[in-house]
PAZAPA-4460 file (N, C-alpha, C; in steps of 0.05 Angstrom, whole numbers, plus 32768, in hexadecimal, padded with zeros to 4 digits):
% residues 314
    n_x    n_y    n_z   ca_x   ca_y   ca_z    c_x    c_y    c_z   seq   type   mol
   8017   7FE9   8003   7FFC   8004   7FFF   8014   801B   8000     1      X     A
   800B   802C   7FEB   801A   8044   7FEA   801D   8054   8008     2      X     A
   802A   805D   8018   8032   8067   802B   802D   8088   802F     3      X     A
   8033   8096   8015   8037   80B0   800F   8020   80B8   7FFA     4      X     A
   8017   80D1   7FFB   8001   80DD   7FF0   8017   80F0   7FDA     5      X     A
   8016   80F5   7FC8   8024   810C   7FBD   8013   8120   7FB2     6      X     A
   8013   8136   7FBE   8006   8155   7FB4   8007   8156   7F95     7      X     A
   7FFA   8157   7F87   7FFD   8161   7F71   7FE2   816F   7F68     8      X     A
   7FDC   817A   7F4E   7FC6   817E   7F3E   7FB3   8176   7F3E     9      X     A
   7FB4   8159   7F3B   7FA0   813E   7F3B   7F85   814B   7F4D    10      X     A
   7F6C   8148   7F45   7F59   8151   7F56   7F54   813C   7F71    11      X     A
   7F59   814B   7F8D   7F53   8140   7FA1   7F30   8133   7FA4    12      X     A
   7F2E   811A   7FB0   7F14   8119   7FB5   7F12   8119   7FCB    13      X     A
   7EF6   8116   7FD2   7EEE   810A   7FF6   7EF4   80F0   7FFF    14      X     A
   7EF4   80E3   7FE9   7EFD   80C0   7FEC   7F21   80C8   7FEF    15      X     A
   7F2A   80D7   7FDC   7F4A   80D7   7FE1   7F51   80E3   8002    16      X     A
   7F49   80EC   8004   7F48   80FD   801D   7F48   80EF   8030    17      X     A
   7F2F   80DA   8036   7F2A   80C5   804D   7F42   80B4   8045    18      X     A
   7F4B   80A7   8033   7F5B   8093   8034   7F79   809D   8039    19      X     A
   7F79   80BA   8039   7F96   80C1   803E   7F95   80C8   805D    20      X     A
   7F7E   80D0   8067   7F7D   80CF   808A   7F7A   80BA   8096    21      X     A
   7F66   80A1   8088   7F65   808C   8094   7F81   807B   80A2    22      X     A
   7F91   806F   807E   7FA7   8066   8077   7FC3   8078   8081    23      X     A
   7FBB   8093   8093   7FCD   809C   8097   7FE3   80A2   808E    24      X     A
   7FD9   80AC   8072   7FF5   80AB   805F   8005   80CA   8063    25      X     A
   801E   80CA   805B   802B   80DD   805C   8029   80EB   803F    26      X     A
   8033   8108   8041   802F   8125   8032   8048   8122   8027    27      X     A
   8046   812A   800E   8067   812F   7FFD   805C   8137   7FE4    28      X     A
   806A   8151   7FDE   8066   8161   7FC1   806E   8159   7FAB    29      X     A
   8057   814E   7F9A   8069   8147   7F84   8071   8158   7F6B    30      X     A
   808D   8152   7F5A   809E   8164   7F54   808C   817E   7F45    31      X     A
   8074   816F   7F3A   805D   8184   7F2E   805E   819F   7F3C    32      X     A
   8059   8194   7F59   8048   81AD   7F69   8069   81BD   7F72    33      X     A
   807B   81AF   7F73   8096   81C1   7F7B   8096   81D2   7F69    34      X     A
   8090   81C9   7F52   809B   81E1   7F3C   808C   81F4   7F39    35      X     A
   806F   81EB   7F33   8056   8207   7F38   805F   8219   7F56    36      X     A
   8065   820D   7F6E   8065   8222   7F7D   807D   8237   7F78    37      X     A
   8092   8229   7F74   80AB   8239   7F6F   80A1   824C   7F54    38      X     A
   809E   8242   7F43   8099   8251   7F2A   808B   826B   7F35    39      X     A
   8073   8267   7F47   8060   8283   7F55   806A   8291   7F67    40      X     A
   807B   8286   7F6F   8094   8297   7F7E   80A1   82A6   7F71    41      X     A
   80B2   82A1   7F67   80C4   82A9   7F55   80B4   82C3   7F46    42      X     A
   809C   82B7   7F36   8091   82CD   7F25   808A   82E9   7F36    43      X     A
   8084   82E3   7F4E   8076   82FB   7F63   8093   8308   7F6C    44      X     A
   80A8   82FD   7F71   80B6   8309   7F7C   80C8   831A   7F68    45      X     A
   80C7   8311   7F45   80D4   8321   7F38   80BE   833D   7F31    46      X     A
   80A9   832F   7F32   8092   834E   7F33   8095   835E   7F46    47      X     A
   809A   8358   7F61   809D   836A   7F73   80BC   8379   7F6B    48      X     A
   80C9   8371   7F65   80EA   8377   7F65   80E7   8386   7F45    49      X     A
   80D5   8385   7F3E   80D3   839D   7F20   80B6   83A8   7F1E    50      X     A
   80A6   83B0   7F39   8098   83C1   7F2A   808B   83C8   7F4B    51      X     A
   8081   83E4   7F4B   807C   83EC   7F5E   8061   83FA   7F67    52      X     A
   804F   83E8   7F53   8037   83EE   7F53   8030   83E0   7F72    53      X     A
   8015   83ED   7F7A   800C   83DC   7F9A   7FFF   83C4   7F8B    54      X     A
   7FFE   83B9   7F99   7FEE   8399   7F93   7FE7   8397   7FB4    55      X     A
   7FC9   8397   7FB9   7FB6   838D   7FC9   7FC7   8376   7FDD    56      X     A
   7FC6   8379   7FF2   7FD8   8368   8009   7FEE   8361   8003    57      X     A
   7FFE   8365   7FEA   801B   835C   7FEB   802E   8372   7FF3    58      X     A
   8024   8394   7FE5   8037   83A0   7FF2   801F   83BB   7FF9    59      X     A
   8007   83B2   8001   7FF1   83C8   800C   7FF3   83BA   802F    60      X     A
   7FE0   83CC   8038   7FD5   83C6   804E   7FBF   83B2   804C    61      X     A
   7FAB   83A8   805F   7F96   8394   8055   7F7B   83A7   805B    62      X     A
   7F5A   839C   8050   7F4A   83AF   805C   7F48   83C8   8053    63      X     A
   7F46   83DA   806D   7F49   83F6   805C   7F56   8408   8065    64      X     A
   7F78   83F9   8066   7F8A   83FC   805B   7F96   83F0   8042    65      X     A
   7F86   83F0   802E   7F93   83E6   801E   7F9D   83FB   8009    66      X     A
   7FA3   8415   8013   7FA7   8423   7FFF   7FC7   8436   800F    67      X     A
   7FD1   8421   801F   7FE6   8425   8031   8000   8415   8023    68      X     A
   8010   8426   801D   8023   8419   8006   803C   840A   801C    69      X     A
   8045   83F9   8022   805A   83E7   802E   806F   83E6   8020    70      X     A
   8087   83F2   802E   809D   83F4   8028   80A5   83D1   8022    71      X     A
   80B7   83D0   800D   80CE   83B4   800D   80D4   83AA   8025    72      X     A
   80E0   83BB   8036   80F0   83A6   8050   80D8   83A0   805D    73      X     A
   80C2   83AC   805B   80A9   83A4   8076   8099   8396   8069    74      X     A
   8098   8385   8051   8089   8372   8042   8089   8358   804F    75      X     A
   809B   834B   805D   8099   8332   806F   808C   833B   8087    76      X     A
   8097   8352   8095   8088   8355   80AB   806D   835A   80AA    77      X     A
   8069   8367   8092   8043   8368   808B   8037   8350   8092    78      X     A
   8048   8335   807D   8039   831E   807D   8035   8313   80A0    79      X     A
   804A   8314   80AE   8051   830E   80C6   8036   8318   80DA    80      X     A
   8035   832D   80D7   8022   8341   80E4   8003   8337   80E1    81      X     A
   8001   8332   80C3   7FE2   8327   80C1   7FDE   8313   80CF    82      X     A
   7FED   82FC   80CD   7FE8   82E5   80DD   7FE8   82E4   80FB    83      X     A
   7FFF   82EF   8103   7FF8   82F2   811F   7FDD   830B   8122    84      X     A
   7FD8   831B   8119   7FC0   832D   811D   7FA1   831E   811F    85      X     A
   7FA6   830D   8109   7F89   82FB   8102   7F87   82E3   8115    86      X     A
   7F99   82DC   8127   7F9B   82C0   8138   7F8E   82CE   814D    87      X     A
   7F74   82D0   8151   7F60   82D4   8166   7F45   82D0   8162    88      X     A
   7F4B   82AF   8160   7F2F   829D   8165   7F2A   8299   8179    89      X     A
   7F15   828A   8180   7F0A   8290   819B   7EF5   8271   819A    90      X     A
   7EEC   8266   81B1   7ED5   824F   81AD   7EEE   823C   81B6    91      X     A
   7ED9   821F   81AF   7EE6   8209   81B3   7EFF   8201   819C    92      X     A
   7F0F   81F5   81AB   7F28   81ED   819A   7F1E   81D0   8182    93      X     A
   7F28   81E0   8169   7F1A   81CC   8153   7F2D   81AE   8156    94      X     A
   7F18   819B   8155   7F2F   8182   8156   7F41   817F   813F    95      X     A
   7F54   816B   814B   7F6B   8164   8143   7F65   8150   8121    96      X     A
   7F4D   8147   8121   7F4C   813B   8109   7F41   814F   80F8    97      X     A
   7F37   8165   80FE   7F2B   8171   80EC   7F4D   8184   80E0    98      X     A
   7F54   8190   80F9   7F71   81A0   80EB   7F80   818D   80DE    99      X     A
   7F81   8173   80DE   7F9A   8167   80CE   7F8C   815C   80AF   100      X     A
   7F70   8166   80AB   7F63   8170   8096   7F6D   8186   8088   101      X     A
   7F66   81A6   809C   7F70   81B9   808C   7F8E   81B9   8088   102      X     A
   7FA6   81AB   8097   7FB9   81AF   808A   7FB8   81A4   806F   103      X     A
   7FB0   818C   8067   7FAB   8180   804F   7FA3   818E   8035   104      X     A
   7F8D   8199   8046   7F82   81AF   8032   7F8F   81C5   802B   105      X     A
   7F95   81D5   803B   7FA9   81EF   8033   7FC5   81DE   8026   106      X     A
   7FD5   81CD   802E   7FE4   81C8   8015   7FE3   81C3   7FF8   107      X     A
   7FC3   81B4   7FF7   7FBE   81B5   7FD7   7FB7   81C8   7FD6   108      X     A
   7FA9   81E1   7FE0   7FA3   81FD   7FCF   7FC4   81FF   7FC9   109      X     A
   7FD3   81FF   7FDA   7FED   8212   7FD7   7FFC   81FE   7FC3   110      X     A
   7FF6   81E8   7FBB   8006   81DC   7FAF   8000   81DC   7F88   111      X     A
   7FF2   81F1   7F84   7FE8   81F6   7F67   7FFD   8207   7F5E   112      X     A
   8006   8218   7F71   801C   8232   7F67   8009   824B   7F61   113      X     A
   7FF4   8249   7F6C   7FE2   8263   7F67   7FEC   827D   7F7C   114      X     A
   7FF5   8273   7F91   7FF3   827D   7FAA   800E   8296   7FAE   115      X     A
   8023   828F   7F9F   803D   829B   7FA6   8048   829B   7FC6   116      X     A
   8041   827F   7FC7   8055   8276   7FE5   806A   826D   7FDD   117      X     A
   807F   8274   7FF8   809E   8260   7FF1   8095   8240   7FED   118      X     A
   80A4   8238   7FE0   80A0   821C   7FE8   80A7   820A   7FFD   119      X     A
   80BC   821B   800B   80C5   8217   802E   80B0   821A   803A   120      X     A
   8097   8228   8039   8082   822D   8046   806F   8218   8047   121      X     A
   8065   8210   8033   805B   81F0   8028   8068   81D2   8038   122      X     A
   8082   81D7   8032   8088   81C3   8039   8086   81BD   805D   123      X     A
   808D   81CF   806C   808A   81D4   8089   806D   81D3   808D   124      X     A
   805D   81D9   807D   803E   81CA   8088   803D   81AC   807E   125      X     A
   8048   81A2   8069   8049   818A   8069   805C   8176   8082   126      X     A
   8075   8183   808B   8081   817B   80A0   8069   8179   80BF   127      X     A
   805B   8192   80C2   8049   818B   80D4   8032   8173   80CC   128      X     A
   802C   8177   80B8   8017   8160   80B7   8025   8145   80BC   129      X     A
   803C   813D   80A9   8044   8123   80AC   8050   8124   80CA   130      X     A
   8055   8130   80DE   8060   8127   80F3   804B   812F   8109   131      X     A
   802B   8135   8105   801A   8134   810F   8015   8148   8125   132      X     A
   8024   8164   811D   8025   8173   8129   8008   818F   8124   133      X     A
   7FF6   818D   8133   7FE0   8198   812F   7FDB   81B4   8139   134      X     A
   7FE3   81CF   812A   7FDC   81E3   813C   7FBB   81E6   8151   135      X     A
   7FBD   81FB   8161   7FA8   81F8   8170   7F96   8210   8164   136      X     A
   7F80   8209   8159   7F6B   821A   814C   7F4F   8219   815B   137      X     A
   7F44   8232   815A   7F28   8239   8164   7F15   8237   8151   138      X     A
   7EFD   822B   8158   7EE7   822D   8148   7ED8   823E   8140   139      X     A
   7EE0   8259   814F   7ED2   8270   814D   7EE0   8289   8139   140      X     A
   7EDA   8295   8124   7EEB   82A8   811B   7EF3   82A7   80F8   141      X     A
   7EE3   8294   80F0   7EDE   8295   80D4   7ECD   82AB   80C3   142      X     A
   7ECD   82B2   80B3   7EC4   82CB   80A2   7EB7   82BC   808D   143      X     A
   7EB2   82A5   8090   7EA1   8298   8070   7EB4   8299   8059   144      X     A
   7E9F   82A5   8045   7EAC   82A0   802A   7EC1   82B4   8027   145      X     A
   7EC4   82CC   803E   7EDC   82E0   803E   7EF3   82D0   8044   146      X     A
   7EF6   82B9   8052   7F0C   82A8   8054   7F08   829C   8077   147      X     A
   7F12   8285   807B   7F17   8280   8094   7F30   828A   80A6   148      X     A
   7F31   82A6   80A6   7F43   82B8   80AE   7F52   82AD   80C9   149      X     A
   7F3C   82AD   80DA   7F4C   82AB   80F9   7F4D   8287   80FE   150      X     A
   7F44   8276   80F3   7F4C   8258   80EC   7F6A   8255   80E5   151      X     A
   7F6C   825E   80CF   7F85   8261   80BB   7F9A   8272   80C6   152      X     A
   7F94   8283   80D4   7FAC   8290   80E5   7FB2   827F   80F7   153      X     A
   7FA9   8274   8106   7FAC   8258   811A   7FBC   824A   8111   154      X     A
   7FB5   823D   80F2   7FC3   822A   80E8   7FD8   822F   80DF   155      X     A
   7FDF   824C   80D3   7FF6   8250   80D1   800C   825E   80E9   156      X     A
   8006   8267   80FC   8012   8270   810F   802D   8261   811D   157      X     A
   8025   8248   811C   803E   8236   811E   8057   823A   810D   158      X     A
   804F   8242   80FB   8068   824A   80E7   807E   8251   80EC   159      X     A
   8070   8269   80FA   8079   827E   8107   8086   827C   8124   160      X     A
   8086   8266   8128   8093   825B   8142   8079   826A   8158   161      X     A
   8066   826B   8155   8052   827F   8168   8033   8268   816A   162      X     A
   8029   8275   817D   800E   8261   8180   8016   8247   818F   163      X     A
   8009   8237   8191   800D   8218   819C   8003   81FF   8186   164      X     A
   800D   81E9   818F   8002   81D6   8180   8004   81B9   818F   165      X     A
   7FF6   81AA   817F   7FEE   8189   8192   8004   8178   8185   166      X     A
   8016   816F   818E   8026   8159   8187   802D   8146   81A0   167      X     A
   8026   8130   8190   8023   8116   81A0   8018   8113   81BD   168      X     A
   7FFF   8127   81B7   7FE6   8128   81CC   7FEC   813D   81DF   169      X     A
   8005   814C   81DD   8007   8166   81F2   8003   8184   81E1   170      X     A
   7FFA   8190   81EC   7FF6   81A9   81E3   8011   81B5   81F1   171      X     A
   8020   81C2   81DA   803E   81CF   81E1   803F   81EA   81D2   172      X     A
   804E   81FC   81D7   804D   8215   81C6   805E   8208   81B2   173      X     A
   805B   821A   8197   8068   8215   817F   8086   8214   817D   174      X     A
   8096   8224   8186   80A6   8230   818D   80B7   8212   818F   175      X     A
   80AE   8203   81A8   80B8   81F3   81B1   80BE   81D7   819C   176      X     A
   80A5   81D5   818E   80A6   81C2   817C   80C1   81C8   8162   177      X     A
   80C4   81DD   815D   80D9   81E6   814D   80F4   81DF   8151   178      X     A
   80EE   81E5   8170   810E   81DB   8177   8112   81C5   817C   179      X     A
   80FD   81B6   8184   80FA   8192   8182   8106   818F   8167   180      X     A
   80FC   8192   814D   80FE   8189   813A   8118   8196   812C   181      X     A
   8122   81AD   8138   813E   81BB   8123   8129   81C7   8115   182      X     A
   8118   81D8   8110   810C   81EC   8102   810F   8205   8100   183      X     A
   8115   8214   80EF   8114   822D   80F8   80FD   8237   80EB   184      X     A
   80F6   8251   80FB   80DA   825E   80F6   80D9   826C   80DA   185      X     A
   80C3   8262   80CF   80C0   8273   80B7   80C5   8291   80B2   186      X     A
   80CD   8297   809C   80CA   82B6   809A   80B5   82BC   807C   187      X     A
   80A5   82C8   8085   808D   82CB   8073   8099   82E2   805B   188      X     A
   8090   82D6   803C   80A1   82E6   8033   807D   82F3   8022   189      X     A
   8084   830C   8015   806C   831B   800E   8053   8310   8000   190      X     A
   8040   830C   8007   8024   82F7   7FFB   801C   82E6   8013   191      X     A
   8036   82D6   801E   8032   82C0   802A   801B   82C3   8043   192      X     A
   8016   82D1   8052   8007   82D7   806C   7FF0   82D1   8056   193      X     A
   7FE6   82E3   8048   7FCE   82E6   803A   7FC3   82CA   802F   194      X     A
   7FD6   82B6   8020   7FCE   82A7   8012   7FCB   828D   8029   195      X     A
   7FDE   828E   8041   7FD3   8280   8055   7FB8   827E   8069   196      X     A
   7FB2   8299   8067   7F91   82A2   807B   7F7F   82A8   8068   197      X     A
   7F7B   82AF   8049   7F6A   82AE   8041   7F68   8294   802D   198      X     A
   7F51   8285   8034   7F44   8265   802A   7F34   825D   803F   199      X     A
   7F2F   824D   8035   7F11   823F   8042   7F17   8224   8049   200      X     A
   7F2E   821B   8051   7F36   8203   805A   7F2C   81F9   8070   201      X     A
   7F25   820E   808A   7F18   8205   80A3   7EFA   8200   809A   202      X     A
   7EE9   8210   808F   7ECC   81FD   8089   7ECF   81E4   8070   203      X     A
   7EE6   81EA   8063   7EE9   81D7   804F   7EF0   81B6   805F   204      X     A
   7EFF   81B8   8075   7F09   81A4   8085   7EF1   819E   8094   205      X     A
   7EDC   81A8   80A1   7EC8   81A2   80A9   7EB7   8192   809A   206      X     A
   7EB5   819F   807D   7E9F   8199   806F   7EA7   8179   8064   207      X     A
   7EC5   8170   805D   7EC7   8159   8057   7EC9   8146   806C   208      X     A
   7ECE   814B   8083   7ECA   813E   809C   7EAA   8130   809C   209      X     A
   7E9D   8146   8096   7E84   813D   809D   7E75   812A   8087   210      X     A
   7E84   8137   8073   7E74   8123   8054   7E84   8104   805B   211      X     A
   7E9A   80FD   8064   7EA9   80E5   8062   7E94   80D3   8076   212      X     A
   7E8E   80E4   808E   7E7B   80D9   80A3   7E5B   80D6   8097   213      X     A
   7E53   80E4   8087   7E38   80E8   807F   7E35   80C7   8065   214      X     A
   7E50   80C9   8055   7E52   80B8   8042   7E46   8098   8053   215      X     A
   7E60   8094   8067   7E61   807C   807F   7E3C   807C   8084   216      X     A
   7E38   808B   808C   7E1A   808A   809E   7E04   8086   8083   217      X     A
   7E05   808C   806A   7DF6   8081   805A   7DF6   806E   8052   218      X     A
   7E15   805C   8051   7E14   8040   804E   7E09   8034   8067   219      X     A
   7E07   8039   807C   7E05   8028   8093   7DE8   802D   8095   220      X     A
   7DDA   803C   8085   7DBA   8048   8083   7DAF   802D   8074   221      X     A
   7DC0   8026   805C   7DB5   801D   804F   7DB7   7FFA   805B   222      X     A
   7DCD   7FFB   8066   7DD3   7FE1   8072   7DC1   7FD6   8085   223      X     A
   7DB2   7FEB   8099   7DA0   7FE8   80B2   7D8A   7FE1   80A1   224      X     A
   7D89   7FF2   8090   7D66   7FED   8083   7D69   7FD2   806E   225      X     A
   7D76   7FC5   806B   7D79   7FAC   805D   7D6D   7F90   8071   226      X     A
   7D84   7F9D   808A   7D83   7F89   80A1   7D62   7F88   80AE   227      X     A
   7D5D   7FA1   80AA   7D39   7FA2   80B6   7D25   7F94   80A5   228      X     A
   7D31   7F9D   8087   7D1F   7F8D   8075   7D22   7F71   8079   229      X     A
   7D35   7F68   8076   7D37   7F47   807D   7D2F   7F37   8099   230      X     A
   7D32   7F4A   80A6   7D21   7F48   80CC   7D09   7F48   80C7   231      X     A
   7CF9   7F58   80B2   7CDF   7F61   80B3   7CD4   7F46   809E   232      X     A
   7CE7   7F39   808B   7CE1   7F21   807F   7CCB   7F2E   806B   233      X     A
   7CE6   7F4C   8061   7CD4   7F58   804B   7CD3   7F50   802C   234      X     A
   7CCC   7F63   8019   7CCB   7F55   8003   7CE6   7F65   7FF5   235      X     A
   7CE7   7F54   7FDC   7D03   7F66   7FCD   7CFA   7F75   7FB1   236      X     A
   7CDC   7F73   7FB0   7CD7   7F82   7F95   7CD9   7F9F   7F9C   237      X     A
   7CD8   7FAC   7FAC   7CDC   7FC5   7FAB   7CF7   7FD5   7FA7   238      X     A
   7D0D   7FC5   7FA2   7D29   7FCB   7FA2   7D31   7FC0   7F86   239      X     A
   7D1E   7FB5   7F74   7D21   7FA8   7F5A   7D29   7FC3   7F47   240      X     A
   7D3E   7FBE   7F32   7D4B   7FD5   7F29   7D37   7FE2   7F12   241      X     A
   7D2C   7FCE   7F0A   7D15   7FDD   7EF3   7CFC   7FF5   7F00   242      X     A
   7CFE   7FF3   7F17   7CE8   8008   7F29   7CFC   8021   7F23   243      X     A
   7D19   801D   7F2E   7D20   8032   7F2B   7D30   8040   7F1B   244      X     A
   7D30   802E   7EFF   7D38   8037   7EE2   7D25   8047   7EDF   245      X     A
   7D08   8047   7EE6   7CF4   8060   7EDA   7CF2   8073   7EE3   246      X     A
   7D04   8075   7F00   7D06   8096   7F07   7D23   8092   7F1A   247      X     A
   7D2B   809F   7F04   7D4D   8098   7F06   7D5E   80AD   7F18   248      X     A
   7D4F   80B0   7F2C   7D65   80BD   7F44   7D77   80B3   7F49   249      X     A
   7D94   80C1   7F47   7DAD   80A7   7F4D   7DAC   809F   7F69   250      X     A
   7DAA   80B2   7F7E   7DAC   80A4   7F9B   7D9B   8087   7F97   251      X     A
   7D81   8093   7F8C   7D6C   807D   7F94   7D79   805C   7F85   252      X     A
   7D7E   8064   7F70   7D8D   804A   7F62   7D9F   803C   7F6E   253      X     A
   7DB4   804C   7F79   7DC3   8046   7F8C   7DC0   803A   7FA5   254      X     A
   7DAA   8041   7FB3   7D9F   8032   7FC6   7D8E   801B   7FBE   255      X     A
   7D87   8016   7FA6   7D7A   7FFD   7FA0   7D8D   7FE6   7FA5   256      X     A
   7D9F   7FF0   7F8C   7DB7   7FE1   7F80   7DC3   7FD4   7FA2   257      X     A
   7DCB   7FDF   7FB5   7DD9   7FDD   7FCE   7DCD   7FCB   7FE1   258      X     A
   7DB1   7FCF   7FDB   7D9E   7FBF   7FEF   7D9D   7F9D   7FDE   259      X     A
   7D96   7FA1   7FC8   7D99   7F89   7FBB   7DB4   7F7B   7FBE   260      X     A
   7DC7   7F89   7FBF   7DE3   7F7C   7FC7   7DE4   7F6F   7FE3   261      X     A
   7DDA   7F82   7FF4   7DDF   7F79   800E   7DC8   7F57   800D   262      X     A
   7DB7   7F5D   8003   7DA2   7F49   8005   7DA6   7F26   7FED   263      X     A
   7DBF   7F28   7FDD   7DCD   7F15   7FCB   7DCF   7EFD   7FD9   264      X     A
   7DBE   7EF1   7FD6   7DC6   7ED1   7FE2   7DB8   7ECB   8000   265      X     A
   7DA6   7EDF   8003   7D93   7EE0   8021   7D79   7EC8   801E   266      X     A
   7D7B   7EB5   802F   7D61   7EA7   8028   7D4D   7EAA   8034   267      X     A
   7D4F   7EBC   8050   7D3C   7ECA   8059   7D27   7EE1   803B   268      X     A
   7D37   7EE6   8038   7D2B   7F00   8019   7D1C   7EF0   8005   269      X     A
   7D26   7EDB   8001   7D1E   7EC4   7FEA   7D07   7EB6   7FF2   270      X     A
   7CFF   7EB1   8008   7CEC   7EA5   8015   7CD6   7EAF   800D   271      X     A
   7CBF   7E9B   8005   7CA3   7EA8   8003   7C8E   7EB9   8016   272      X     A
   7C92   7EC7   800A   7C7A   7EE0   8022   7C63   7ED7   8028   273      X     A
   7C5A   7EDD   8040   7C39   7EDE   8042   7C2F   7EFA   803A   274      X     A
   7C3A   7F0C   803D   7C30   7F23   8041   7C36   7F32   801B   275      X     A
   7C22   7F3C   8013   7C25   7F4D   7FFA   7C39   7F69   7FF5   276      X     A
   7C37   7F7A   800E   7C41   7F8F   800A   7C56   7F99   802A   277      X     A
   7C65   7F9E   8024   7C78   7FAA   8043   7C6F   7FC2   804A   278      X     A
   7C6F   7FC9   8064   7C6B   7FE6   8069   7C7C   7FFA   8059   279      X     A
   7C73   8018   8057   7C7C   8024   8044   7C99   8033   8052   280      X     A
   7CA2   802A   806A   7CC4   8037   8073   7CD2   8024   8064   281      X     A
   7CC6   800B   805B   7CE0   7FF7   8050   7CDD   7FF9   8034   282      X     A
   7CC5   7FFA   802A   7CCA   7FFF   8006   7CD1   8018   7FFD   283      X     A
   7CD0   8034   800B   7CDA   8049   8006   7CFB   804F   800A   284      X     A
   7D0D   8038   8016   7D25   8038   8021   7D33   8047   8008   285      X     A
   7D28   803C   7FEE   7D3B   804C   7FDC   7D39   8064   7FD2   286      X     A
   7D22   806F   7FD3   7D13   808B   7FCB   7D25   809E   7FE4   287      X     A
   7D1E   8095   7FFF   7D2A   80A7   801A   7D49   80A6   801B   288      X     A
   7D52   8094   8017   7D72   8091   801D   7D81   8097   8002   289      X     A
   7D6F   8097   7FEC   7D7D   80A5   7FD5   7D7F   80C0   7FD1   290      X     A
   7D70   80CD   7FDD   7D69   80E9   7FDB   7D7B   80F6   7FF0   291      X     A
   7D82   80E2   8001   7D99   80F2   801E   7DB5   80EB   8003   292      X     A
   7DB1   80D5   7FF7   7DCB   80D5   7FE5   7DD0   80EB   7FD8   293      X     A
   7DBA   80F5   7FC8   7DC2   810C   7FB3   7DCB   811F   7FC1   294      X     A
   7DBD   8126   7FDB   7DC7   813C   7FE7   7DE2   813F   7FEC   295      X     A
   7DEC   811E   7FF7   7E07   811A   8003   7E1E   8123   7FE1   296      X     A
   7E0B   811E   7FD0   7E20   8117   7FB4   7E1D   813A   7FAE   297      X     A
   7E0D   814B   7FAD   7E0B   8162   7FAE   7E1E   8171   7FBA   298      X     A
   7E25   816D   7FCF   7E33   817E   7FE2   7E50   8174   7FDE   299      X     A
   7E54   815B   7FD2   7E73   8153   7FD3   7E77   815D   7FB5   300      X     A
   7E6B   8163   7FA5   7E6F   816F   7F89   7E7D   818B   7F95   301      X     A
   7E6F   8197   7FA7   7E75   81B5   7FA7   7E91   81BB   7FBA   302      X     A
   7E97   819E   7FCF   7EAB   81A6   7FDD   7EC0   819B   7FC9   303      X     A
   7EBA   8188   7FB3   7ECF   817B   7FA8   7EE0   8199   7F97   304      X     A
   7ED2   81AA   7F8F   7ED8   81C8   7F7F   7EE8   81DA   7F8F   305      X     A
   7ED8   81D6   7FAD   7EE6   81EB   7FBD   7F06   81E1   7FC3   306      X     A
   7F08   81C6   7FCC   7F24   81BC   7FD2   7F39   81B9   7FC1   307      X     A
   7F29   81B9   7FA6   7F39   81B6   7F96   7F46   81CE   7F89   308      X     A
   7F40   81E9   7F95   7F3B   8209   7F8A   7F50   8212   7F99   309      X     A
   7F5E   8227   7F91   7F6D   823F   7FA5   7F58   8259   7FAD   310      X     A
   7F59   8265   7FC7   7F4A   8273   7FC4   7F4C   8289   7FDC   311      X     A
   7F6C   8285   7FD8   7F77   82A4   7FE3   7F72   82BE   7FD3   312      X     A
   7F7C   82D0   7FDC   7F77   82EF   7FD6   7F91   82FB   7FD2   313      X     A
   7F9A   8310   7FBF   7F8B   830C   7F9E   7F87   82F6   7F8E   314      X     A
***
């Protein structure tokens, strides 16, 4: 079994994430991703060296300070200040299993080479993931579509040797972890703070987690429904594929097929029945469970697009 997942431009699916997490795979950048990240960083550096034009968030202030020009020597400090100032989340701590998915999704987004980050910054996030170093993040502070600013600031803070992380079950200062591994704190370059903070990896991680659970529960609902049908000595006819082909909702068809697969070889379901028709709750399993599958499938499509996108600004 492959123990490493190589981050690339290949589409990342919900199922991929499930396998990466469950199988505890390590992450590594593909050569394609390394080239793309470095190419974008080089382009931005060249543009900054040859152009005095104000570019929002790179050599200007943020928000209402958009028209304040920042000098070349203060560009790095600007990005560091952005991360520190937005690390103001509150509420409960985000579960580590969610933080793990956040790290994966942030690495994926940065790997496309559209964000202008340093290669070293992305690789340090991979170091965190592979060594199960999970930044302490709080549940409140996201601005939704405008960005998971506070949660992602807390995700990024340990890169600077600030904030706290969980390591081997203990909450410790991030600077101690950097010292433990012999890592230097990252010095953010122009735009990097913006690239790290402006994204949807917090809400997307929760969405992915819920979708993985929903798919599991959908499967179990079909299994439990089938066991219940058999326990009732029910009839198989409502699950005949011909019935569902003339009302071909995708989820409905899948549910009927799955129930038939579960019932294959069942002596109970094959025996002669004394009743003509089962209660409605059994007969409508494909329609009810199928509608749930269709809803889950729609949400999966939305999140699949989002987690394979670049969402930082500008």
